[in-house]
C-alpha positions in Angstrom: 116.4 99.9 130.4 115.5 96.1 129.3 112.1 94.6 129.7 113.7 92.8 132.9 114.4 95.7 134.8 111.7 97.6 133.8 109.1 95.0 135.4 111.1 94.5 138.4 110.5 98.3 139.1 107.2 98.3 138.2 106.0 95.2 140.5 108.2 97.6 143.4 106.3 100.1 142.7 102.8 98.4 143.0 103.8 96.3 145.8 104.7 99.6 148.1 101.5 100.9 146.9 103.6 104.1 145.6 102.1 105.6 142.8 103.4 108.5 143.0 105.6 108.1 140.3 103.6 107.3 136.8 104.3 104.0 134.6 104.3 106.3 131.8 107.8 107.5 132.3 108.6 103.4 133.1 107.0 101.9 130.0 108.7 104.6 127.5 112.2 103.6 128.9 111.6 100.1 127.6 113.6 99.5 124.3 114.0 95.5 124.0 112.8 91.9 125.3 114.1 89.6 127.2 113.4 85.9 125.7 112.5 83.3 127.7 112.1 79.4 127.8 109.2 77.9 128.1 108.1 76.2 131.7 110.8 78.3 133.3 111.5 81.6 135.5 112.3 84.6 133.9 116.3 84.2 133.6 116.5 81.5 136.9 116.6 78.7 134.9 114.3 77.0 137.5 110.9 76.0 136.9 107.5 77.8 137.0 106.2 77.7 139.9 102.3 76.1 140.4 99.8 77.1 141.8 98.2 75.4 144.7 96.0 71.8 144.0 97.6 72.3 140.1 98.8 69.2 138.6 101.6 68.6 135.4 99.3 66.3 134.5 98.8 67.3 130.3 94.8 67.8 129.6 93.1 65.1 127.2 93.1 66.5 123.3 90.1 67.1 122.3 89.0 65.8 119.4 88.2 66.7 116.3 85.1 66.4 114.5 84.4 64.5 111.1 84.5 67.8 108.4 80.8 67.7 106.6 81.6 67.0 102.9 78.2 68.9 101.7 79.2 72.1 103.7 81.7 75.0 101.7 85.1 75.0 103.1 86.5 77.8 104.9 89.4 79.7 102.9 92.5 79.6 104.8 93.4 83.5 106.7 96.7 84.2 105.5 98.2 86.5 107.9 101.8 88.1 109.2 103.3 84.2 109.7 105.7 83.4 111.9 109.1 85.2 111.5 111.7 82.6 110.2 115.4 82.7 111.3 116.9 80.3 108.7 115.5 79.0 105.1 117.2 76.0 104.2 116.7 74.3 101.4 114.3 72.0 100.9 114.1 68.6 98.7 110.5 68.1 97.5 111.7 65.4 95.7 112.3 63.1 99.1 109.2 64.6 100.2 106.9 63.2 97.9 108.1 59.6 99.7 105.7 60.5 102.3 102.9 61.7 100.6 102.9 58.0 98.7 100.2 56.6 100.7 97.8 59.6 101.2 95.0 58.5 99.1 92.5 60.1 101.1 91.9 63.7 102.8 94.2 64.4 105.4 93.2 65.2 108.7 92.0 68.3 109.4 95.8 69.1 112.1 96.8 70.0 108.6 94.4 72.6 107.7 97.0 74.2 104.8 97.4 70.7 103.1 93.2 69.9 103.6 92.3 73.3 102.3 94.6 72.2 99.0 92.8 69.7 98.3 89.8 70.8 98.4 91.0 73.3 95.6 92.6 70.9 93.4 89.4 69.5 93.5 87.6 72.2 92.4 89.9 72.9 89.6 90.5 69.3 88.5 86.1 69.1 88.3 86.9 72.7 86.1 89.6 72.1 84.2 88.7 68.4 83.0 91.9 66.8 85.1 92.4 62.9 85.2 92.3 60.9 88.2 95.9 60.4 87.6 97.0 63.8 86.9 94.7 65.2 90.0 96.8 62.5 92.3 99.6 63.6 91.4 99.2 67.0 91.9 98.4 66.4 95.7 101.7 64.4 96.0 102.9 67.3 95.2 101.1 69.3 97.1 101.6 67.3 100.0 105.4 67.6 99.7 105.3 71.3 99.4 103.2 72.4 102.4 104.8 69.8 104.8 106.8 71.4 107.2 104.9 74.4 106.9 103.2 76.6 109.0 99.5 77.3 107.9 100.3 80.8 106.5 103.6 79.9 105.7 103.6 81.0 101.4 105.8 78.2 99.0 107.7 79.9 96.9 107.4 78.8 93.3 111.5 78.3 92.5 111.1 75.4 94.8 108.5 73.8 93.0 110.6 73.5 89.8 111.9 70.0 91.8 108.7 68.7 91.5 109.0 68.5 87.4 111.9 65.9 87.7 109.9 63.2 89.6 106.7 63.8 86.5 104.7 66.1 88.9 103.0 69.4 86.9 105.1 72.6 88.8 102.6 74.9 87.4 99.6 73.0 88.5 100.6 72.4 91.7 101.6 76.2 91.7 98.0 77.0 90.5 96.1 75.2 93.7 98.4 77.1 95.8 97.7 80.7 94.5 94.0 79.6 94.5 94.3 79.7 98.7 96.7 82.2 98.5 100.4 80.2 99.5 102.0 80.7 96.5 104.9 82.8 96.5 106.3 83.4 92.4 109.4 84.3 92.8 110.1 83.6 89.4 112.8 85.9 87.6 110.7 87.3 84.6 112.4 85.9 81.0 111.8 89.1 79.4 113.6 91.4 81.8 116.9 88.6 81.6 116.6 88.7 78.2 117.2 92.8 77.7 119.8 92.4 80.7 121.8 90.1 78.4 121.6 92.1 75.6 122.1 95.4 77.1 125.3 94.2 78.8 128.7 96.5 77.6 125.8 99.8 76.8 126.9 102.7 79.3 125.2 102.7 82.4 123.5 106.2 82.3 121.9 104.8 79.0 121.7 101.5 80.4 119.2 102.7 83.1 117.2 105.0 80.7 116.4 102.5 78.6 115.3 99.5 81.4 113.2 102.4 82.7 111.9 102.8 79.0 111.5 98.8 78.8 109.3 98.5 82.0 107.1 100.9 81.0 106.4 98.9 77.7 106.0 95.7 79.8 104.0 97.3 82.6 102.4 100.2 81.1 101.7 103.5 82.7 98.7 106.0 83.2 97.9 107.0 79.6 100.1 104.1 78.0 98.4 100.3 78.1 100.9 97.5 78.2 103.0 96.3 74.9 103.2 92.5 74.0 106.4 91.1 74.5 107.0 90.4 70.6 106.9 93.9 70.3 109.4 94.7 73.5 111.6 92.0 71.7 111.7 93.4 68.7 112.2 97.1 70.1 115.2 95.7 72.4 116.9 93.8 69.1 116.4 96.2 66.7 118.0 99.0 69.3 120.7 96.9 70.9 123.8 97.4 68.3 123.0 101.0 68.1 122.6 101.6 72.0 126.2 99.7 72.3 127.3 102.3 69.1 126.5 105.4 70.6 127.8 104.1 74.9 131.6 103.7 72.8 131.5 108.1 72.3 128.6 109.1 74.5 127.3 108.8 78.3 123.9 109.7 77.9 120.8 110.2 75.5 120.7 113.7 76.7 124.3 114.1 74.6 122.5 112.6 71.3 121.6 115.3 68.1 118.7 115.1 65.6 122.0 115.2 62.9 123.4 111.8 64.6 120.4 110.2 65.2 119.7 110.7 61.3 122.8 109.4 60.4 122.7 106.2 62.7 119.2 105.6 60.9 120.6 106.7 57.7 123.8 104.1 57.9 121.2 101.1 58.4 120.1 99.2 55.4 116.9 100.5 53.9 113.6 98.4 54.2 111.8 97.6 57.2 114.7 97.3 59.3 115.4 101.1 59.1 112.1 101.4 60.2 111.6 99.5 63.1 114.7 101.0 64.4 113.2 104.5 64.0 110.3 103.6 65.8 111.9 102.2 68.5 114.0 105.2 68.8 111.2 107.6 68.6 109.4 105.4 71.3 112.3 105.5 73.4 113.6 109.3 73.3 109.5 110.4 73.7 109.5 108.4 76.8 112.5 110.3 78.4 110.8 113.9 76.7 107.7 113.0 78.4 109.6 111.9 81.8 111.8 115.3 81.8 115.0 113.5 81.1 116.0 115.2 78.1 115.5 118.7 76.6 114.1 117.9 73.5 113.4 114.8 71.1 115.6 114.3 68.4 113.5 112.0 66.8 111.2 114.3 65.8 111.2 115.5 62.0 112.8 112.4 61.0 110.1 109.7 58.9 111.2 106.7 57.0 109.4 105.6 54.4 109.1 102.0 53.2 108.3 101.2 49.6 105.5 99.2 49.0 106.8 95.3 48.5 105.5 93.6 45.7 103.2 90.7 45.6 102.5 87.9 43.1 100.3 84.7 43.3 102.0 81.9 44.9 102.4 78.7 42.5 100.9 75.1 42.4 104.3 73.8 43.8 103.9 76.2 46.7 100.6 75.1 47.5 101.6 71.1 47.3 104.7 71.7 49.9 102.7 73.5 52.0 99.9 70.1 52.2 102.1 67.9 52.0 104.1 69.8 55.7 100.3 69.5 57.8 100.3 66.4 59.1 97.9 66.4 61.9 94.2 67.2 61.6 95.1 70.5 63.5 97.7 71.7 61.1 95.4 70.5 58.0 92.8 72.9 59.7 94.2 76.0 59.9 96.0 75.3 56.4 92.3 75.3 55.3 91.8 78.5 57.4 94.6 80.3 56.3 94.3 79.4 52.1 90.6 79.9 52.2 89.3 82.0 54.5 92.6 83.7 55.4 92.2 83.5 59.0 95.1 85.4 60.9 97.3 82.8 63.3 96.4 84.6 66.4 92.6 84.6 65.6 92.9 80.7 65.1 94.6 80.7 68.7 92.0 82.6 70.3 89.0 80.6 68.7 86.2 79.5 70.9 84.3 76.5 70.5 81.3 78.8 70.3 82.3 80.2 67.4 81.7 76.8 65.3 77.9 76.5 64.0 78.1 73.0 62.4 74.6 73.0 61.6 74.5 76.2 59.7 78.2 75.6 58.3 78.7 78.8 59.6 82.6 80.1 61.5 82.6 83.2 63.3 86.3 85.5 63.0 86.9 88.6 65.1 83.1 88.8 64.8 82.5 88.5 61.6 80.4 85.3 60.5 81.4 83.5 57.4 80.4 80.6 55.6 82.6 77.4 55.8 83.5 75.6 52.2 83.8 72.3 51.7 87.8 72.1 52.1 87.3 73.8 55.9 84.3 71.9 57.1 85.7 68.9 56.6 88.8 69.2 58.0 87.0 71.0 61.0 84.7 67.8 61.4 88.4 65.7 61.6 89.7 67.8 64.0 87.3 68.2 66.3 86.6 64.1 66.3 90.4 63.7 67.0 90.3 66.8 69.7 87.3 64.7 71.3 89.0 61.2 71.5 92.0 62.0 72.3 90.5 64.6 75.2 87.1 63.5 76.0 87.4 65.5 79.6 89.0 68.6 78.6 87.5 72.2 79.6 89.3 74.3 77.8 86.8 76.4 75.6 89.3 77.0 72.6 88.7 75.4 69.6 92.8 74.4 68.7 94.3 72.8 72.5 97.6 70.7 72.7 98.5 68.6 74.9 99.8 71.0 76.9 96.8 73.4 77.2 94.1 70.3 77.3 94.5 70.6 81.2 93.4 74.3 81.8 92.1 77.0 80.1 94.8 78.8 78.1 95.3 79.0 74.0 98.3 77.1 71.8 101.4 78.6 72.3 102.2 81.5 69.2 104.5 78.7 67.5 101.7 75.9 67.7 100.8 76.8 63.6 103.8 78.0 62.2 106.2 75.1 63.1 105.7 72.6 60.5 105.4 75.4 57.6 108.7 77.4 58.5 111.3 77.3 56.1 108.7 76.7 53.3 107.4 79.4 50.6 104.3 79.8 51.6 103.7 79.9 55.3 100.5 80.2 56.9 100.8 84.2 56.5 102.0 84.3 53.0 99.2 81.8 52.1 96.6 84.4 53.6 98.6 87.3 51.5 98.0 84.9 48.4 94.1 84.8 49.5 94.1 88.7 49.4 95.5 88.8 46.3 93.6 86.1 44.7 89.9 87.5 46.1 91.7 91.4 44.6 91.7 89.9 41.3 88.4 88.2 41.3 86.8 91.4 41.9 88.5 93.4 39.9 90.9 95.0 42.5 88.0 96.8 44.3 89.7 97.6 48.2 85.7 98.1 49.0 84.9 94.5 48.4 88.1 93.3 50.1 87.2 95.3 53.3 83.5 94.1 53.8 84.6 90.4 53.4 87.8 90.0 55.2 87.3 93.2 57.3 90.6 94.7 56.2 91.7 98.2 57.1 92.2 101.2 54.5 95.6 100.8 54.3 95.6 96.7 53.5 93.0 96.5 51.2 94.3 99.9 49.1 97.2 98.1 49.3 95.9 94.6 47.7 94.2 96.6 45.0 97.0 98.6 43.9 98.8 95.1 43.7 95.6 92.9 42.0 95.5 96.3 39.3 99.1 96.0 38.5 99.0 92.2 38.2 95.7 92.4 35.8 97.6 95.9 33.6 101.5 93.6 33.2 100.2 89.8 34.3 102.2 87.8 36.7 105.8 87.3 36.8 107.0 83.7 34.8 107.8 81.4 37.8 111.3 80.8 38.6 
């Protein structure tokens, strides 16, 4: 029974005052609703009759009061929104043309744009945006929100069009996320990477590996998420092994301990075999814990990697590294690695509050270290350049770049290593040489190394053993 037929039946019952038949069975039979157009009768196409004395003259619209800038703007209530019949692609580049003349706040008839502009102002104050950046972000917000309902979310895939007209899609998306109007539909680059690398793997094996990689990325009830770098290493080392197994097997439960041992023994000895064993052990442990295999075939197999001999660097290696450091940031990173043996990861996350110029001290990973003359001069040079280049930045990190000066993120992992790539003495090798130098000066004492640099037991013993071998036999001559 449709809604029109049911309503006519109810009207007959009410008009005749016949309440013997209850309304509940009638309402239960309603299965659909009939659509009607505005200002028309129910399916007749005739204008709806007005009551006596009423006129069709529209009422005077209500005049909205001007907002009080001293009061806080209320947040936009995001509801279910209007159902979308069709979703045609939007051209935001053309929408920016209508936003060029908007140099003042939009009227209250556009509440989503009004709230987005206020959120952009708050973010600009907190992150040190210039007037030029704020103006372009406002244009991008108007282009993204034009023609949308107040609670309709904006897909991030549409914001990528703004990059071609020099408007940052990340900053516009961050403002939309602050007011709850961003629909993040970006494809995970890590998942796209492993889907591309796992092409050609058996379907059942690929399904198990996908679940394992997602658990590594997202974590679990008793497992913390792993870094993307670790997951990429696991994918790189297991890809050829899984493709080899897919030629003879359809599922990982068919693998035996003897076959896994034979596969690992066929790899080159060293860290490559060790990394592959670590990745396979993690994979089969996940499958065994989730009851997808009966027994973990990697149990009992151990890979031992011999310690690599470490020798001091030559003066030519240091000269090449110094010549490659052409910017104040890279010269400071070179001083931190060669003098204080600071990891690049710790450099990226070092804050301005960790530097004490008056006492000439530096806090690294919770340890206070005195600044030497070389690092102190490099630090003054970098701070002067940072103050001149980005005077209004609110980024709390010591190292900032052109991409991170207008937000609070650390620099990318490749920020320090790119100038020293391909050299015999990159930052990591300089850090190792600093540990070895301190071990030679202290008489190969591992406790001294652990106290000065905060090394673990195994790392301190390894450097002390290398220093003891050099003291007994002497360093190898330079090639």
